[in-house]
C-alpha positions as CSV (number, residue, x, y, z in Angstrom):
1,M,26.7,-2.0,-4.5
2,L,28.4,-4.5,-1.9
3,T,31.2,-2.5,-0.3
4,A,32.4,-4.7,2.6
5,L,31.8,-8.2,3.7
6,S,32.7,-9.1,7.7
7,I,32.6,-13.0,8.6
8,R,32.9,-14.3,12.0
9,D,33.0,-17.8,12.9
10,V,31.4,-19.3,9.8
11,V,32.3,-22.9,9.0
12,L,35.7,-22.7,8.4
13,I,35.9,-18.7,8.8
14,E,37.2,-17.8,12.3
15,A,37.6,-14.0,11.0
16,L,37.4,-12.3,7.7
17,D,36.9,-8.7,6.5
18,L,36.9,-7.9,2.8
19,E,36.4,-4.6,1.1
20,F,34.9,-4.7,-2.5
21,G,34.6,-1.9,-5.1
22,I,33.1,-1.4,-8.6
23,G,34.0,-3.3,-11.9
24,L,34.5,-7.2,-11.9
25,G,36.0,-8.9,-9.1
26,V,37.3,-12.3,-9.3
27,L,37.6,-15.0,-6.4
28,T,39.8,-18.1,-7.4
29,G,41.3,-21.3,-5.2
30,E,41.7,-24.7,-5.7
31,T,38.8,-26.9,-5.5
32,G,37.5,-27.5,-1.6
33,A,39.2,-24.4,-0.7
34,G,35.8,-23.0,0.3
35,K,34.7,-20.5,-2.0
36,S,31.1,-21.5,-1.5
37,I,31.5,-20.8,2.2
38,L,32.0,-17.3,1.0
39,L,28.7,-17.2,-0.7
40,D,26.8,-19.1,2.1
41,A,27.8,-16.4,4.3
42,L,26.7,-13.6,2.2
43,G,23.4,-15.4,1.3
44,L,23.0,-15.6,5.4
45,A,23.1,-11.9,5.6
46,L,20.6,-11.7,2.9
47,G,18.0,-14.0,5.0
48,A,18.9,-17.2,4.0
49,R,18.2,-19.9,6.2
50,G,20.4,-19.9,9.4
51,E,21.4,-23.2,10.5
52,S,23.4,-24.1,13.5
53,G,25.7,-26.0,11.1
54,L,27.1,-22.7,9.6
55,V,28.9,-22.1,13.1
56,R,32.4,-22.6,13.2
57,Q,33.0,-25.6,15.4
58,G,33.9,-24.3,19.1
59,A,32.2,-21.0,18.5
60,T,28.8,-20.0,20.3
61,Q,27.6,-17.9,17.2
62,A,28.4,-17.1,13.5
63,V,28.2,-13.5,12.6
64,V,27.9,-12.0,9.0
65,T,27.8,-8.0,8.2
66,A,27.2,-7.0,4.7
67,S,27.6,-3.2,3.8
68,F,26.3,-1.6,0.6
69,E,26.4,1.7,-0.8
70,T,23.5,3.7,0.3
71,P,20.4,3.0,-2.4
72,L,18.4,6.1,-3.9
73,P,16.2,7.7,-1.5
74,G,12.6,6.4,-2.2
75,G,13.3,3.4,-3.9
76,A,12.4,-0.1,-3.4
77,I,14.9,-0.4,-0.3
78,A,13.9,2.6,1.5
79,N,9.9,1.9,0.9
80,A,10.6,-1.9,2.3
81,M,12.3,-0.3,5.4
82,A,9.7,2.5,6.0
83,Q,6.9,0.0,5.8
84,N,8.8,-2.2,8.7
85,G,9.2,1.0,10.8
86,L,12.6,1.3,10.0
87,D,15.0,4.5,9.5
88,L,17.2,4.9,6.3
89,E,19.3,8.3,6.2
90,P,20.2,9.5,2.8
91,G,24.3,9.0,2.5
92,E,24.6,6.3,5.2
93,P,25.7,2.7,3.9
94,L,22.9,-0.1,4.5
95,L,24.2,-2.5,7.0
96,V,22.7,-6.0,7.4
97,R,23.6,-8.1,9.8
98,R,22.8,-12.0,10.8
99,I,23.9,-13.6,13.7
100,V,23.3,-17.4,14.1
101,K,23.7,-19.4,17.4
102,S,25.1,-22.9,17.8
103,D,21.7,-23.8,19.4
104,G,20.1,-22.7,16.0
105,G,18.4,-19.4,17.3
106,S,19.3,-16.4,14.8
107,R,18.7,-12.6,14.6
108,A,18.9,-10.1,12.0
109,F,19.6,-6.3,12.0
110,V,19.3,-3.5,9.5
111,N,21.6,-0.7,10.3
112,D,21.9,-1.9,13.8
113,Q,17.9,-1.9,14.2
114,P,16.4,-5.4,15.0
115,A,14.6,-6.9,11.8
116,S,13.3,-10.1,11.0
117,A,15.1,-12.6,8.3
118,G,11.9,-12.0,6.1
119,L,12.6,-8.4,5.9
120,L,16.5,-9.3,4.7
121,R,15.1,-11.5,2.0
122,E,12.8,-9.0,0.8
123,L,15.7,-6.8,0.4
124,A,17.9,-9.0,-1.1
125,P,16.9,-9.3,-4.8
126,H,17.1,-5.2,-4.8
127,L,20.6,-5.7,-3.3
128,V,22.5,-8.6,-4.8
129,E,21.4,-11.4,-7.6
130,I,23.3,-14.5,-7.1
131,H,23.3,-17.0,-10.2
132,G,24.7,-20.3,-9.5
133,Q,23.7,-23.9,-10.5
134,H,20.7,-24.2,-7.9
135,D,19.2,-20.6,-8.1
136,D,15.7,-20.6,-8.5
137,R,15.2,-16.9,-8.2
138,G,16.2,-13.6,-10.2
139,L,16.0,-14.5,-14.1
140,L,14.8,-18.0,-13.7
141,N,11.7,-16.6,-12.1
142,P,9.0,-16.0,-14.6
143,R,7.0,-13.6,-12.5
144,G,9.9,-11.0,-12.8
145,H,10.0,-11.9,-16.9
146,R,7.5,-9.4,-18.1
147,T,9.1,-6.4,-16.0
148,L,12.2,-7.5,-17.5
149,L,10.8,-7.5,-21.0
150,D,9.1,-4.1,-20.5
151,S,12.3,-2.6,-19.4
152,F,14.2,-3.8,-22.2
153,G,11.6,-2.5,-24.8
154,R,11.4,0.7,-22.9
155,L,7.8,0.3,-22.6
156,D,5.4,2.5,-20.7
157,I,2.5,0.4,-18.8
158,G,1.4,3.7,-17.4
159,P,-1.7,4.1,-19.8
160,V,-2.6,0.5,-19.3
161,A,-2.5,0.9,-15.6
162,V,-4.9,3.8,-15.8
163,A,-7.2,2.0,-18.2
164,H,-7.3,-0.9,-15.9
165,R,-8.0,1.2,-12.8
166,T,-10.6,3.2,-14.9
167,W,-12.3,-0.3,-16.1
168,R,-12.5,-1.6,-12.5
169,E,-13.8,1.7,-11.0
170,A,-16.5,1.8,-13.7
171,E,-17.5,-1.9,-12.7
172,D,-17.5,-1.4,-8.9
173,A,-19.7,1.6,-9.4
174,L,-22.0,-0.5,-11.8
175,A,-22.0,-3.7,-9.2
176,V,-22.7,-1.1,-6.3
177,A,-25.7,0.6,-8.5
178,R,-27.1,-3.0,-9.1
179,A,-27.1,-4.1,-5.5
180,E,-28.6,-0.9,-4.4
181,Q,-31.4,-1.1,-7.4
182,D,-32.0,-4.8,-6.1
183,L,-32.5,-3.8,-2.7
184,A,-34.6,-0.7,-3.7
185,E,-36.9,-2.9,-5.5
186,R,-37.3,-4.8,-2.5
187,D,-38.2,-1.9,-0.7
188,R,-40.5,0.0,-3.1
189,E,-43.8,-0.6,-2.1
190,W,-42.6,0.3,1.5
191,L,-40.5,3.5,0.3
192,D,-43.9,4.5,-1.8
193,H,-46.0,4.1,1.3
194,A,-43.5,6.0,3.5
195,V,-42.9,9.0,0.9
196,T,-46.8,9.2,0.5
197,E,-47.2,9.4,4.6
198,L,-44.4,11.9,4.9
199,R,-45.6,14.1,2.0
200,A,-49.1,14.2,3.1
201,L,-47.8,14.8,6.8
202,A,-45.4,17.8,5.4
203,P,-43.3,18.1,8.3
204,E,-41.1,21.2,9.0
205,V,-38.4,22.0,10.8
206,G,-38.5,23.6,14.3
207,E,-42.3,22.7,13.9
208,E,-42.5,20.3,16.7
209,E,-41.2,22.9,19.0
210,Q,-43.6,25.7,17.9
211,L,-46.6,23.1,18.7
212,A,-45.2,22.2,22.1
213,G,-44.9,25.7,23.0
214,R,-48.6,26.7,21.8
215,R,-50.0,23.8,23.4
216,A,-48.3,24.7,26.7
217,T,-49.5,28.0,26.7
218,M,-53.2,27.2,25.9
219,Q,-53.0,24.6,28.9
220,R,-51.7,27.3,31.1
221,G,-54.3,29.7,29.8
222,E,-57.1,26.9,30.4
223,K,-56.0,26.8,33.7
224,V,-56.0,30.6,34.4
225,A,-59.1,31.6,32.9
226,G,-61.2,30.4,35.8
227,E,-58.9,32.5,38.4
228,L,-59.4,35.3,36.5
229,Q,-63.1,35.0,35.9
230,T,-63.1,35.0,39.9
231,I,-61.0,38.0,40.2
232,A,-63.3,40.0,37.7
233,Q,-66.2,39.0,39.9
234,L,-64.7,40.4,42.9
235,L,-63.7,43.3,41.4
236,E,-66.9,44.1,39.1
237,G,-69.5,42.2,40.3
238,S,-72.6,43.8,42.0
239,E,-71.0,43.2,45.3
240,G,-67.5,43.5,44.0
241,G,-65.0,45.7,45.6
242,L,-65.2,48.3,42.8
243,S,-69.0,48.4,43.1
244,Q,-68.7,49.1,46.8
245,L,-66.2,51.7,46.5
246,R,-68.1,53.6,43.9
247,Q,-71.1,53.6,46.5
248,A,-69.0,54.8,49.3
249,A,-67.9,57.3,47.1
250,R,-71.2,58.6,46.4
251,V,-72.2,58.9,50.4
252,L,-68.8,60.6,50.9
253,E,-69.2,63.3,48.3
254,R,-72.4,64.4,49.9
255,I,-71.1,64.9,53.4
256,A,-67.4,65.6,52.5
257,E,-67.9,69.2,53.3
258,S,-68.8,68.6,57.0
259,H,-65.2,68.1,57.9
260,D,-61.7,67.9,56.5
261,A,-60.9,64.4,57.2
262,L,-64.3,63.2,54.9
263,G,-62.8,65.2,52.0
264,E,-59.3,63.4,52.4
265,A,-61.2,60.2,52.8
266,L,-63.0,61.0,49.4
267,A,-59.7,61.6,47.7
268,A,-58.3,58.3,49.1
269,I,-61.4,56.4,47.7
270,D,-61.1,58.0,44.2
271,R,-57.5,57.1,43.9
272,A,-58.6,53.1,44.9
273,I,-61.1,53.5,42.5
274,T,-58.6,54.5,39.4
275,E,-56.1,51.9,40.6
276,G,-58.7,49.2,41.0
277,A,-60.1,50.1,37.3
278,E,-56.5,50.0,36.1
279,A,-56.0,46.6,37.7
280,Q,-59.1,45.3,36.0
281,E,-58.0,46.5,32.6
282,R,-54.9,44.6,32.9
283,I,-56.6,41.4,34.2
284,D,-58.7,42.0,30.8
285,I,-55.7,42.2,28.7
286,A,-54.0,39.3,30.1
287,A,-57.4,37.2,30.0
288,E,-57.6,38.1,26.2
289,A,-53.9,36.9,25.7
290,L,-54.5,33.9,27.4
291,A,-57.9,32.9,25.9
292,F,-57.7,30.0,23.1
293,D,-59.8,28.1,20.9
294,P,-60.6,24.3,22.5
295,A,-60.5,23.3,18.7
296,A,-57.1,24.7,18.2
297,L,-56.0,23.2,21.3
298,E,-57.1,19.9,20.0
299,A,-55.8,20.6,16.3
300,D,-52.3,21.2,17.7
301,E,-52.2,18.3,20.2
302,A,-53.2,15.9,17.2
303,R,-50.6,17.2,15.0
304,L,-47.9,17.0,17.8
305,F,-48.8,13.6,18.3
306,E,-48.8,12.5,14.7
307,L,-45.2,14.3,14.2
308,R,-43.8,12.5,17.2
309,G,-45.5,9.1,16.2
310,I,-44.3,9.0,12.9
311,A,-40.8,10.2,13.8
312,R,-40.7,7.1,16.4
313,K,-41.8,4.9,13.5
314,H,-38.8,6.0,11.6
315,R,-36.5,6.0,14.5
316,V,-35.5,9.7,14.0
317,Q,-36.2,13.0,15.6
318,P,-39.4,15.2,14.4
319,D,-36.9,18.0,13.1
320,E,-35.1,15.0,11.0
321,L,-38.5,14.1,9.3
322,P,-38.0,16.8,6.3
323,A,-34.5,15.4,5.6
324,L,-35.8,11.7,5.9
325,L,-38.5,12.5,3.5
326,E,-35.9,14.1,1.1
327,E,-34.1,10.8,1.3
328,L,-36.7,8.6,0.8
329,A,-38.0,10.5,-2.0
330,A,-34.7,10.1,-3.5
331,R,-34.3,6.4,-3.1
332,L,-37.8,6.1,-4.5
333,E,-37.0,8.3,-7.7
334,R,-33.6,6.0,-8.0
335,V,-35.9,3.0,-8.1
336,E,-38.1,4.4,-10.6
337,S,-35.2,5.8,-12.7
338,G,-32.8,3.1,-11.8
339,G,-32.9,1.5,-15.0
340,A,-31.6,4.4,-17.0
341,G,-28.8,4.9,-14.3
342,I,-27.7,1.4,-14.6
343,A,-27.8,1.6,-18.3
344,R,-25.4,4.4,-18.3
345,L,-23.0,2.8,-16.1
346,E,-23.1,-0.2,-18.2
347,L,-21.8,2.0,-21.4
348,A,-19.0,3.3,-19.1
349,V,-18.2,-0.2,-18.4
350,E,-18.1,-1.1,-21.8
351,E,-16.3,2.1,-22.9
352,A,-13.6,1.8,-20.2
353,H,-13.4,-2.0,-21.3
354,R,-12.6,-1.1,-24.8
355,T,-10.1,1.5,-24.1
356,Y,-8.4,-0.8,-21.7
357,R,-8.3,-3.5,-24.3
358,D,-6.9,-1.3,-27.0
359,A,-4.4,0.0,-24.6
360,A,-3.5,-3.6,-23.6
361,R,-3.3,-4.7,-27.1
362,A,-0.9,-1.9,-28.3
363,L,1.1,-3.1,-25.3
364,S,1.1,-6.8,-26.2
365,A,2.2,-5.6,-29.9
366,A,5.0,-3.7,-28.2
367,R,5.9,-6.7,-26.0
368,A,6.1,-8.8,-29.3
369,E,8.5,-6.4,-30.9
370,A,10.6,-6.3,-28.0
371,A,10.4,-9.9,-27.5
372,A,11.7,-10.4,-31.0
373,R,14.7,-8.0,-30.4
374,L,15.5,-9.5,-27.1
375,D,15.6,-12.9,-28.4
376,A,18.2,-11.8,-31.3
377,A,20.2,-10.0,-28.8
378,V,20.4,-13.3,-26.5
379,E,21.0,-15.4,-29.8
380,T,24.0,-13.1,-30.7
381,E,25.6,-13.9,-27.0
382,L,24.9,-17.6,-27.4
383,K,27.4,-18.8,-30.0
384,P,30.6,-17.6,-28.5
385,L,29.4,-19.2,-25.3
386,K,29.1,-22.6,-26.8
387,L,25.6,-22.7,-26.8
388,D,25.5,-22.4,-30.7
389,T,22.8,-25.1,-31.2
390,A,20.4,-23.8,-28.4
391,R,17.7,-21.6,-29.1
392,F,16.0,-18.7,-26.9
393,R,12.6,-17.4,-26.9
394,T,10.6,-15.1,-25.1
395,V,6.8,-16.3,-25.0
396,V,4.2,-13.6,-25.1
397,E,0.8,-15.2,-24.5
398,Q,-2.5,-13.7,-23.5
399,L,-3.9,-14.3,-20.4
400,D,-7.7,-15.3,-19.7
401,A,-9.8,-12.2,-18.8
402,P,-10.1,-12.8,-15.3
403,Q,-6.0,-12.2,-15.0
404,W,-5.8,-8.9,-16.7
405,S,-4.0,-6.7,-14.6
406,T,-2.6,-2.8,-14.7
407,A,0.4,-4.5,-16.4
408,G,-1.7,-5.7,-19.3
409,M,-3.2,-9.2,-20.4
410,D,0.2,-10.8,-21.2
411,R,2.3,-13.7,-19.6
412,V,5.7,-13.6,-20.3
413,E,8.4,-16.2,-20.0
414,F,11.8,-16.9,-21.1
415,E,12.3,-20.4,-22.8
416,V,15.3,-22.3,-24.2
417,S,15.9,-25.3,-26.2
418,T,19.3,-26.8,-25.6
419,N,19.5,-29.0,-28.6
420,P,18.2,-29.3,-32.2
421,G,15.0,-30.5,-32.3
422,A,14.4,-30.3,-28.6
423,P,11.0,-28.5,-27.1
424,F,11.5,-25.4,-25.5
425,A,11.1,-25.4,-22.0
426,P,11.7,-22.8,-19.1
427,L,15.0,-21.8,-18.0
428,I,15.2,-23.6,-14.8
429,K,14.4,-26.8,-16.6
430,I,18.1,-26.6,-18.0
431,A,19.8,-29.7,-16.4
432,S,23.4,-28.7,-16.8
433,G,24.7,-25.9,-14.2
434,G,27.2,-24.9,-16.5
435,E,24.9,-24.2,-19.7
436,L,22.2,-22.6,-17.1
437,S,25.0,-20.3,-16.0
438,R,25.8,-19.1,-19.5
439,F,22.4,-18.6,-20.5
440,I,21.7,-16.2,-17.8
441,L,24.8,-14.4,-18.4
442,A,23.6,-14.4,-22.1
443,L,20.5,-12.8,-20.9
444,K,22.2,-10.5,-18.4
445,V,24.9,-9.2,-21.1
446,A,21.4,-8.5,-23.3
447,L,19.7,-6.7,-20.5
448,A,22.8,-4.8,-19.1
449,E,21.2,-1.5,-19.3
450,E,17.7,-2.6,-17.7
451,G,18.4,-2.1,-14.0
452,G,18.4,-5.1,-11.5
453,A,20.4,-5.4,-8.3
454,A,23.6,-3.3,-8.1
455,T,25.6,-6.4,-7.6
456,L,25.8,-9.6,-9.4
457,I,27.7,-13.0,-8.4
458,F,28.2,-15.6,-10.7
459,D,29.2,-19.2,-9.2
460,E,31.3,-21.0,-11.4
461,I,29.7,-20.1,-14.7
462,D,32.8,-21.0,-16.5
463,R,32.3,-24.8,-15.4
464,G,33.0,-27.3,-17.9
465,V,34.5,-24.7,-20.7
466,G,37.5,-23.5,-21.6
467,G,39.4,-21.7,-24.2
468,A,37.7,-19.5,-26.4
469,V,34.4,-19.9,-24.2
470,A,36.0,-19.1,-21.2
471,S,37.4,-15.9,-23.0
472,A,34.1,-15.1,-24.0
473,I,32.8,-15.4,-20.7
474,G,35.2,-13.0,-19.3
475,E,34.8,-10.6,-22.0
476,R,31.3,-10.7,-21.2
477,L,31.5,-10.4,-17.4
478,A,33.8,-7.4,-18.1
479,R,31.2,-6.0,-20.3
480,L,28.5,-6.4,-17.3
481,S,30.7,-5.0,-15.1
482,S,30.8,-1.5,-16.9
483,S,27.1,-1.0,-15.5
484,A,27.2,-3.1,-12.3
485,Q,29.2,-4.5,-9.8
486,V,30.3,-8.1,-10.7
487,L,31.8,-10.8,-8.7
488,V,32.6,-14.4,-10.2
489,V,33.9,-17.5,-8.5
490,T,35.8,-18.8,-11.5
491,H,38.3,-21.9,-12.2
492,S,39.1,-20.1,-15.6
493,P,42.4,-18.3,-15.8
494,Q,40.7,-16.3,-19.1
495,V,38.1,-14.9,-16.7
496,A,40.2,-14.3,-13.8
497,A,42.4,-12.1,-16.1
498,R,39.6,-10.2,-16.8
499,G,38.9,-8.9,-13.3
500,A,39.7,-5.5,-11.9
501,R,40.4,-7.1,-8.4
502,H,41.1,-10.7,-7.3
503,L,40.7,-12.8,-4.1
504,L,42.5,-15.9,-3.6
505,I,40.6,-18.5,-1.3
506,A,42.7,-21.0,0.6
507,K,42.8,-23.5,3.1
508,S,45.2,-23.6,6.1
509,H,46.4,-25.7,8.7
510,D,48.0,-25.2,11.8
511,G,48.1,-28.8,12.9
512,F,45.1,-28.6,15.2
513,V,42.3,-26.4,13.2
514,T,41.7,-26.1,9.4
515,R,40.8,-22.4,8.4
516,T,39.6,-20.6,5.2
517,D,41.4,-17.7,4.6
518,V,40.8,-15.0,1.6
519,T,43.7,-13.0,0.3
520,P,43.6,-10.1,-1.9
521,L,46.3,-10.2,-4.5
522,D,48.6,-7.8,-5.8
523,A,49.9,-7.8,-9.6
524,T,52.5,-10.3,-8.6
525,Q,50.4,-12.3,-6.6
526,R,47.5,-12.3,-9.5
527,R,50.2,-13.4,-12.0
528,E,51.4,-16.3,-9.8
529,E,47.8,-17.5,-9.2
530,I,46.6,-17.3,-12.7
531,A,49.6,-19.1,-13.8
532,R,48.7,-21.9,-11.2
533,M,45.4,-22.0,-13.0
534,L,46.9,-22.7,-16.1
535,S,49.5,-25.1,-15.4
536,G,48.3,-26.7,-11.9
537,A,50.4,-27.5,-8.9
538,E,53.7,-26.8,-10.3
539,I,53.9,-23.4,-12.1
540,T,56.0,-23.1,-15.2
541,P,57.7,-20.3,-17.0
542,E,55.5,-20.9,-19.8
543,A,52.4,-20.6,-17.6
544,R,53.8,-17.2,-16.2
545,A,54.5,-16.0,-19.6
546,Q,50.5,-17.1,-20.8
547,A,49.7,-15.3,-17.4
548,E,51.4,-12.0,-18.2
549,R,49.6,-12.3,-21.7
550,L,46.3,-12.9,-20.4
551,L,46.6,-10.0,-18.1
552,A,47.9,-7.7,-20.8
553,A,45.2,-8.6,-22.9
């Protein structure tokens, strides 16, 4: 809801601060007083094109600030701000400010945070609906008619949205499967060869490391074997060390009794023979451990080279070959059984399509029923608004399949026929501004409980009518104001008398500068203004009495 409007240096307005409340607010004034300037200023704050011509003559810039009651957290306004990196604290007012410089440049702010005029335009439909002779948004935009009809009919599009997503997901899965199948078919021969080759190889994780380790051990054994043989000859040969020691021991045994030192020498030689024998035993153990079969070395080398060669061929590590075999085998299996998988997906698409179609048709039937009720509700409002020869209809047509969406398969548009026998046409095609405004009023009354912006503004909706029709317009505006804030620019005393608040717009001259002023009226001033609207420049007692009757009613 619009709570305040501050205007500085806009056209003829030097400085103006207005406060607004709930209910119906009326703005009156003589023709040319500048009522449109007020709406232009509000439009500027809501993202309308900023032109240097809006800056008051002699001023460097025009500034308009509009304050709105804080919207509900998580709503469209909060989401739009969040998407633009702006904060909106629950409970604080929403302030939109627009500055237009005399050289044509402009800046925009939301809650004192720099923003774009595009964001203001994005927020505008959720804040204010302005209905005038040249309005091409809101109810005149067919893109919103389907949502309005669904709201009027209390229709739940949730099941249709879910069914549509399920259908599209099934179609996507089928498309992916078909693409994979086509690709796999082209690769079938290669896949078959690769799987056969890998299965014949039967690689194992860790096998390369084991083969490389055994190969290195056998290669070391081959080098050491010759050295060990040389050592064995030095120890055990006929001229080897142990043989020489044993011969020496036998000689010493015969002469050891000759001297104590010889006995000690014999003992030392015996110890050497024992240590040498132990060394020989250790060498034999090592030689046995290092012994290898050259054929085994050749086999391990051949296996290792084959593993590494195939790994390079597939651009993987040897340890990744088992997983690659599983992957390629699975792909080959999908190729060979792909037809069955695609058939299942095709059935899933058909089932999802059927579910969506049934849900969308049920929604279409509900829309047709709601459209009939809406048409009747609008028709009821037309006659009192002097549109008794006009007809209104809600067109619900099925779209082509490529245009079906989460909102169903329907195109919805409001159409009117203004004269008997005249063809139906979109609302925006109504030539008369007054008729268009009254059609919009009839629609807004019929849709009064279906949400929309919290503030509705009607610009000269009573143009060209008076008497009972003006009274009917005022009554309907007052009815609308029970569920939304309504502001109306009017020339009709019958409409003005319905207002909960009354603002008078007038021009003033100080001999040098012409200004537009806006004055909130008290009860006495309201009576005088309505009397002026009834009688013209000279306010008569009869006009005052009639104004009293209108206000009392």
